[in-house]
C-alpha positions in Angstrom: 129.9 112.6 151.6 129.8 115.7 153.8 129.2 119.1 152.2 130.4 122.6 153.2 129.0 125.4 151.1 130.5 128.9 151.0 129.0 131.9 149.2 131.6 134.7 148.5 130.2 138.1 147.6 127.0 136.5 146.5 123.8 135.2 148.2 122.4 132.1 146.5 119.1 130.3 147.0 119.1 126.9 148.7 118.1 125.4 145.3 121.6 126.1 144.0 123.2 124.4 147.0 120.9 121.4 146.6 121.7 121.2 142.9 125.4 121.2 143.7 125.0 118.6 146.4 123.1 116.4 144.0 125.7 116.8 141.2 128.8 116.4 143.4 127.1 113.6 145.3 127.2 111.5 142.2 131.0 111.4 142.6 130.5 109.7 146.0 131.1 106.3 144.5 134.8 107.2 144.1 135.4 108.0 147.8 135.2 106.4 151.2 132.7 107.5 153.8 135.1 110.1 155.3 135.0 112.3 152.2 134.2 116.0 152.6 133.3 118.3 149.7 133.9 122.1 150.1 131.9 124.0 147.4 132.6 127.7 147.1 130.4 129.9 144.9 131.4 133.4 143.8 130.7 136.0 141.1 133.7 137.4 139.2 134.0 140.4 137.0 131.6 140.6 134.0 129.1 138.4 135.8 131.1 135.1 135.6 129.7 132.6 138.0 132.6 130.7 139.6 132.3 127.3 141.4 135.3 125.8 143.2 135.1 122.3 144.5 137.6 120.7 146.9 137.1 117.1 148.0 139.2 115.6 150.7 139.1 111.8 151.1 141.6 109.5 152.9 144.3 112.2 152.9 144.0 112.9 149.1 142.8 116.3 147.9 141.0 116.9 144.6 140.3 120.4 143.5 138.7 122.1 140.5 137.5 125.5 139.6 135.1 126.5 136.7 133.6 129.7 135.7 130.7 130.3 133.2 127.9 132.8 132.7 125.4 130.5 134.6 125.9 129.0 138.1 124.2 125.7 137.1 126.6 125.4 134.1 129.6 126.2 136.3 128.5 123.4 138.7 128.1 121.0 135.8 131.5 121.9 134.3 133.2 121.6 137.6 131.8 118.1 138.3 132.7 117.0 134.8 136.2 118.2 135.2 136.5 116.7 138.6 135.2 113.3 137.3 137.7 113.4 134.4 140.5 114.2 136.9 139.5 111.4 139.2 139.3 108.8 136.4 142.6 110.0 134.9 144.4 109.5 138.3 142.4 106.8 140.0 144.6 103.9 138.7 147.8 105.8 139.7 146.4 106.5 143.2 145.4 102.9 143.8 148.5 101.2 142.4 151.4 103.6 143.2 150.7 105.5 146.4 151.0 104.2 149.9 148.2 104.9 152.3 148.4 108.3 153.9 150.8 109.8 151.4 148.7 112.9 151.0 147.6 113.6 154.5 147.4 117.3 155.1 146.1 119.6 157.8 144.7 122.3 155.6 141.6 124.4 156.1 139.2 124.6 153.1 139.4 128.4 153.1 143.2 128.3 152.9 143.1 126.1 149.8 140.4 128.0 147.9 141.2 131.6 148.6 145.0 131.9 148.1 145.7 135.0 146.0 149.2 136.6 146.4 149.3 140.3 146.9 151.9 142.5 145.4 154.4 143.8 148.0 154.6 147.6 148.5 157.7 149.4 147.2 160.7 148.7 149.6 158.6 146.5 151.9 157.8 142.8 152.0 154.7 141.9 153.9 153.7 138.4 154.8 149.9 138.4 154.4 149.3 134.7 154.9 151.0 132.0 156.8 150.3 128.3 156.5 151.4 125.4 158.7 151.1 121.8 157.6 153.1 118.6 157.8 155.4 118.0 154.8 155.1 114.2 154.1 157.8 112.1 152.6 156.9 111.0 149.0 158.5 110.3 145.6 158.8 113.0 142.9 156.0 111.4 140.9 153.7 111.4 143.9 154.5 115.1 144.5 153.7 115.9 140.8 150.5 114.0 141.0 149.4 115.8 144.2 150.4 119.2 142.7 148.2 118.4 139.6 145.3 117.2 141.7 145.4 120.6 143.6 145.9 122.5 140.3 148.9 124.3 141.9 152.0 125.5 140.1 154.4 124.1 142.7 154.4 121.6 145.6 156.8 121.2 148.6 157.6 117.8 149.9 160.3 115.6 151.5 162.0 113.5 148.9 162.0 109.8 149.9 164.7 109.0 147.3 167.0 111.7 148.9 166.6 110.5 152.5 163.8 112.9 153.3 165.5 116.1 152.0 163.3 119.1 151.4 162.3 119.5 147.7 159.9 121.5 145.5 158.4 120.4 142.2 157.0 123.0 139.9 155.3 123.3 136.5 157.4 125.1 133.9 156.0 127.4 131.3 156.7 124.8 128.5 154.4 122.3 130.3 157.2 120.1 131.7 158.2 119.9 135.4 161.1 121.2 137.4 162.6 120.1 140.7 164.4 122.2 143.3 166.3 120.1 145.9 168.2 120.8 149.1 172.0 120.3 148.7 172.4 118.6 152.0 
């Protein structure tokens, strides 16, 4: 597994990076050789130490973010959450999904730093633009990918509707919604 470390608004000793590499490296058994782990460290308000881990392997993206008062504890919590997420979805990923269903051309910085800004009064500003291929998949595959990324919505081409553009989203009650193109 290849590692990319990013320190945001904090300078960490190499020992923290080595600790993270050791802990995240234990998950290597779940991934093929092409796996890349992007680990982002930051310090939030009130001295919360945040660790965000994004692993890309064979076109699938796993992402988790944890924040505690200690950087080591944040790393441990993130790895535990990630392992739970992998174990929970591993069977689905092996049995249901076709190869290449989740291929994306995203930059690690784009995935981990998205924070929408409020538009100014009377003006709408586009502050970030992303370009990536929207792959055909089923609704269940789209919901799975959305959950793996821990996003609240996911855009895809619906295989069951002849490749029509669609968006799945997480509702406030915990269920899922679907927005489809009329065609």
